[in-house]
C-alpha positions as CSV (number, residue, x, y, z in Angstrom):
1,M,-1.3,60.5,-51.7
2,R,2.3,60.6,-52.8
3,K,1.7,57.7,-55.3
4,T,-1.2,59.7,-56.8
5,L,0.9,62.9,-57.0
6,L,3.9,61.1,-58.6
7,A,2.1,58.6,-60.9
8,G,4.2,58.3,-64.0
9,A,7.5,59.0,-62.2
10,C,10.6,57.8,-64.0
11,D,13.7,56.0,-62.6
12,C,16.3,57.3,-65.1
13,H,19.2,55.0,-64.2
14,V,18.7,51.2,-63.7
15,H,20.4,48.1,-64.9
16,V,18.9,44.8,-65.8
17,V,21.0,41.7,-65.6
18,G,20.1,38.4,-67.2
19,P,21.2,34.8,-66.5
20,T,24.9,34.4,-67.2
21,G,24.1,31.4,-69.4
22,R,22.1,33.5,-71.8
23,F,23.9,36.8,-71.4
24,P,27.6,36.3,-70.9
25,Q,29.5,39.0,-68.9
26,S,32.5,39.1,-71.1
27,A,33.7,42.7,-70.8
28,H,35.4,42.4,-67.4
29,G,36.7,39.7,-65.2
30,S,36.6,41.3,-61.7
31,Y,33.4,39.7,-60.6
32,L,30.1,38.3,-61.9
33,A,26.9,40.3,-61.4
34,A,24.0,38.2,-60.2
35,P,20.7,38.2,-62.2
36,A,18.5,41.2,-61.6
37,A,15.3,40.8,-63.5
38,L,13.0,43.6,-64.8
39,E,10.2,42.0,-62.9
40,E,12.0,42.4,-59.6
41,L,12.6,46.1,-60.3
42,R,8.9,46.7,-61.2
43,A,7.8,44.9,-58.0
44,V,9.6,47.4,-55.8
45,A,9.2,50.6,-57.9
46,E,5.7,50.5,-59.2
47,P,4.0,50.6,-55.7
48,L,5.7,54.0,-55.3
49,G,4.3,55.4,-58.5
50,V,7.5,54.8,-60.5
51,S,6.3,53.2,-63.7
52,R,8.9,54.4,-66.3
53,F,12.5,53.3,-66.5
54,V,15.6,54.2,-68.4
55,I,17.8,51.1,-68.6
56,V,21.5,51.8,-68.9
57,Q,23.9,49.2,-70.4
58,P,26.3,48.1,-67.6
59,S,30.0,47.9,-68.3
60,F,30.2,44.1,-67.9
61,Y,28.1,43.6,-71.0
62,G,30.4,45.7,-73.2
63,T,28.8,46.4,-76.6
64,D,26.4,43.3,-76.4
65,N,23.1,45.1,-75.8
66,S,20.9,42.0,-76.1
67,C,19.8,41.9,-72.5
68,L,19.0,45.6,-72.7
69,F,16.9,45.0,-75.8
70,E,14.9,42.2,-74.2
71,A,14.0,44.4,-71.2
72,L,12.9,47.3,-73.5
73,D,10.7,44.9,-75.5
74,K,8.9,44.0,-72.2
75,L,8.5,47.7,-71.1
76,G,7.2,49.1,-74.4
77,D,6.6,52.8,-74.2
78,S,7.4,52.7,-70.4
79,G,11.0,52.1,-71.2
80,R,14.0,53.9,-72.8
81,G,17.5,52.6,-73.1
82,V,21.1,53.9,-73.2
83,A,23.4,51.6,-75.1
84,V,27.1,51.0,-75.4
85,V,28.5,50.6,-78.9
86,D,31.8,50.8,-80.8
87,A,31.3,54.1,-82.5
88,T,34.2,53.4,-84.9
89,S,32.4,50.3,-86.4
90,I,28.7,50.9,-86.0
91,S,26.6,52.7,-88.6
92,S,23.9,55.3,-88.3
93,S,21.5,53.0,-90.0
94,M,22.1,50.3,-87.4
95,L,21.4,52.9,-84.7
96,E,18.2,53.7,-86.5
97,S,17.1,50.1,-85.7
98,Y,18.2,50.7,-82.1
99,D,15.9,53.7,-82.0
100,Q,13.0,51.5,-82.9
101,R,13.8,49.3,-79.9
102,G,13.6,52.3,-77.5
103,I,17.3,53.3,-77.4
104,C,17.8,57.1,-77.3
105,G,21.3,57.5,-76.0
106,L,24.9,56.1,-76.0
107,R,27.1,55.8,-72.9
108,L,30.7,56.7,-72.6
109,N,32.5,55.2,-69.5
110,F,35.5,56.9,-68.1
111,Y,35.1,55.5,-64.6
112,S,35.1,51.7,-64.6
113,S,38.7,51.3,-65.7
114,P,41.7,53.6,-65.8
115,V,42.2,55.6,-69.0
116,A,45.5,57.2,-70.0
117,D,45.2,60.8,-71.2
118,V,41.5,60.9,-70.4
119,N,40.9,64.3,-71.9
120,R,42.2,63.3,-75.3
121,K,40.3,60.0,-75.0
122,L,37.1,61.7,-74.1
123,E,37.4,64.2,-76.9
124,R,38.0,61.5,-79.5
125,S,35.3,59.2,-78.1
126,L,32.8,62.0,-78.0
127,A,33.6,63.1,-81.6
128,D,33.3,59.5,-82.8
129,T,30.0,59.0,-81.0
130,L,28.5,62.3,-82.3
131,D,29.3,61.3,-85.8
132,V,27.1,58.2,-85.7
133,L,24.1,59.5,-83.7
134,P,21.0,59.0,-85.9
135,R,19.2,62.1,-84.8
136,D,19.7,65.1,-82.6
137,T,17.0,63.9,-80.1
138,W,19.5,61.3,-78.9
139,H,22.0,62.1,-76.2
140,V,25.4,61.0,-75.0
141,E,25.7,59.9,-71.4
142,I,29.0,60.2,-69.6
143,I,30.2,58.6,-66.4
144,A,33.4,60.2,-65.1
145,R,34.7,61.7,-61.9
146,A,34.1,65.4,-61.2
147,G,37.8,66.2,-61.8
148,T,37.7,64.5,-65.2
149,L,34.5,66.3,-66.1
150,A,35.9,69.7,-65.0
151,A,39.1,69.2,-67.1
152,A,37.1,68.1,-70.1
153,A,34.4,70.9,-69.7
154,P,35.5,72.8,-72.9
155,I,35.0,69.6,-74.9
156,I,31.6,68.9,-73.5
157,A,30.6,72.5,-73.8
158,R,31.1,72.4,-77.6
159,S,28.6,69.5,-78.1
160,K,25.6,70.3,-80.2
161,I,23.5,67.5,-78.7
162,P,22.4,66.8,-75.1
163,I,25.0,65.5,-72.7
164,V,23.8,63.6,-69.6
165,I,26.2,63.2,-66.7
166,D,25.8,60.3,-64.3
167,H,25.6,60.2,-60.5
168,Y,25.8,63.8,-59.4
169,G,29.0,64.1,-61.5
170,L,30.8,61.7,-59.0
171,P,32.1,64.6,-56.9
172,E,33.8,62.3,-54.3
173,D,35.6,64.7,-51.9
174,E,35.0,67.8,-54.0
175,A,32.6,70.5,-52.6
176,P,30.5,72.7,-54.8
177,E,32.6,75.7,-54.0
178,S,35.9,73.9,-54.8
179,P,37.6,74.7,-58.2
180,A,36.5,71.4,-59.7
181,G,33.0,71.8,-58.1
182,R,32.6,75.3,-59.6
183,A,33.7,74.0,-63.0
184,L,31.2,71.2,-62.8
185,L,28.4,73.6,-61.9
186,E,29.4,75.9,-64.8
187,L,29.2,72.9,-67.1
188,I,25.7,71.9,-65.7
189,S,24.5,75.4,-66.3
190,L,24.8,75.0,-70.1
191,P,21.4,74.4,-71.7
192,H,22.4,71.1,-73.3
193,V,23.9,69.5,-70.2
194,W,21.8,67.3,-67.9
195,I,22.6,65.6,-64.6
196,K,21.4,62.4,-63.0
197,L,20.7,62.7,-59.3
198,S,21.4,59.0,-58.8
199,A,23.4,56.6,-56.6
200,P,24.0,58.7,-53.5
201,Y,26.3,56.0,-52.1
202,R,28.7,56.8,-54.9
203,C,29.1,60.3,-53.5
204,S,29.5,59.1,-49.9
205,K,31.9,57.3,-47.6
206,D,29.0,55.1,-46.6
207,P,28.6,52.4,-49.3
208,L,24.9,52.0,-48.3
209,A,24.0,55.7,-48.2
210,T,20.4,56.4,-49.4
211,S,20.2,60.2,-48.6
212,P,21.3,62.6,-51.4
213,P,24.5,64.6,-50.8
214,S,22.8,67.7,-49.5
215,E,25.2,70.4,-50.7
216,W,25.4,68.9,-54.2
217,L,21.7,68.3,-54.5
218,A,20.9,71.9,-53.5
219,A,23.6,73.3,-55.9
220,L,22.5,71.2,-58.9
221,V,18.8,71.8,-58.6
222,H,19.5,75.5,-58.2
223,T,21.7,75.5,-61.3
224,A,19.6,73.3,-63.6
225,P,16.1,72.7,-62.2
226,D,14.8,71.8,-65.7
227,R,17.7,69.4,-66.5
228,C,17.9,67.3,-63.4
229,V,16.5,63.8,-63.4
230,W,16.5,61.1,-60.7
231,G,17.8,57.5,-60.8
232,S,18.1,54.7,-58.3
233,D,21.1,52.8,-59.8
234,W,19.2,49.6,-59.1
235,P,20.2,46.8,-58.4
236,H,23.2,48.6,-56.7
237,T,26.3,46.9,-57.9
238,P,29.0,46.1,-55.3
239,P,31.5,48.7,-54.2
240,R,34.4,48.9,-56.5
241,N,37.0,48.0,-53.8
242,D,35.0,44.7,-53.1
243,A,35.2,43.6,-56.8
244,R,38.5,41.8,-56.6
245,S,37.7,38.1,-57.1
246,E,37.7,37.1,-60.7
247,N,34.5,35.4,-61.8
248,K,33.1,35.4,-58.3
249,M,29.4,36.4,-58.0
250,L,29.3,39.2,-55.4
251,P,26.1,40.3,-53.7
252,Y,24.5,43.6,-54.6
253,R,24.4,46.4,-51.9
254,K,21.5,45.8,-49.5
255,I,19.6,49.0,-50.2
256,S,15.8,49.4,-49.9
257,Y,14.4,50.9,-53.1
258,E,11.5,52.5,-51.1
259,R,13.9,54.2,-48.6
260,L,16.2,55.4,-51.4
261,F,13.1,57.0,-53.1
262,D,11.7,58.4,-49.9
263,D,15.0,59.9,-48.9
264,F,15.3,61.6,-52.3
265,Y,11.7,62.9,-52.3
266,G,12.0,64.2,-48.8
267,A,15.2,66.1,-49.6
268,L,13.5,68.1,-52.3
269,E,12.3,71.6,-51.3
270,S,8.8,71.3,-52.8
271,P,6.3,68.9,-54.5
272,E,6.6,71.1,-57.6
273,L,10.3,70.4,-57.8
274,A,9.6,66.7,-57.3
275,R,7.2,66.6,-60.2
276,R,9.7,68.4,-62.4
277,V,12.6,66.1,-61.5
278,L,10.7,62.9,-61.4
279,I,8.1,63.3,-64.2
280,E,8.4,66.4,-66.4
281,N,12.2,66.5,-67.0
282,P,12.5,62.8,-67.9
283,T,9.5,63.1,-70.3
284,R,11.4,65.8,-72.2
285,L,14.8,64.2,-72.2
286,Y,13.8,60.7,-73.1
287,G,10.8,61.5,-75.3
288,F,8.2,59.5,-73.3
289,P,4.7,59.8,-74.6
290,D,1.7,61.2,-72.8
291,A,0.9,58.5,-70.2
292,R,-2.7,58.3,-71.5
293,H,-1.4,57.1,-74.9
294,A,1.5,54.8,-73.8
295,R,1.2,51.3,-75.3
296,S,1.4,48.4,-72.9
297,E,3.7,45.4,-73.0
């Protein structure tokens, strides 16, 4: 019954990792990510009714989006991508070609490595990125901790295009009623700011947590019910404090996709809200076609 109700659901935050011989992981040296194939993702997601995917470029591929492109070619109209580029050297015409491959957003990472003067860096990076976007239907995705987002809220608020924030805003120990929490919620209340309700273990002391952070889930869906989307963060990269051995292939977190999905669905207050977050909101944000007209692989 659930599969029928949620047919066409979208997982808005996944990563695909190819064989290291074909797709070198040259952007970091802390560990090697094991292959995580699109076919493996579809095998666990599609039985639950999840048939659309937004593939996000992982940090270890840097600006080499070739693995992302290959996965999008396989997905056809069931896939969208968020790329990483050097905004100071790429052209809008090149991004037009990315658009034809299913890319509809660019990612800015202020989480994976320390950044000095993060507010200035975010302001400059966001300005450079906005300058090269080929059209206003694209968006900028930002991964940063809640404190960083709160401090940079005036910069993000001035954006004229959609901004998508990863992983509940990575609140860590911040509560919704804390100063940083209130600043984050005020940011999410803006009509161009979206939030991914993804990777609950990144908001928990339990590295294998599958249940959403209840206070933040309630606060975010109350603040922006039409701009919340769900993501699994598959294949669940290792906790950051485990990634210390250079060029060692570390295992992914052992998390059941079905349990992650079920825990999220069960935490929502109504089937109507589930349809909004899992189907309707992603269709608007990522420009998915009507399912009846989607082209196959």
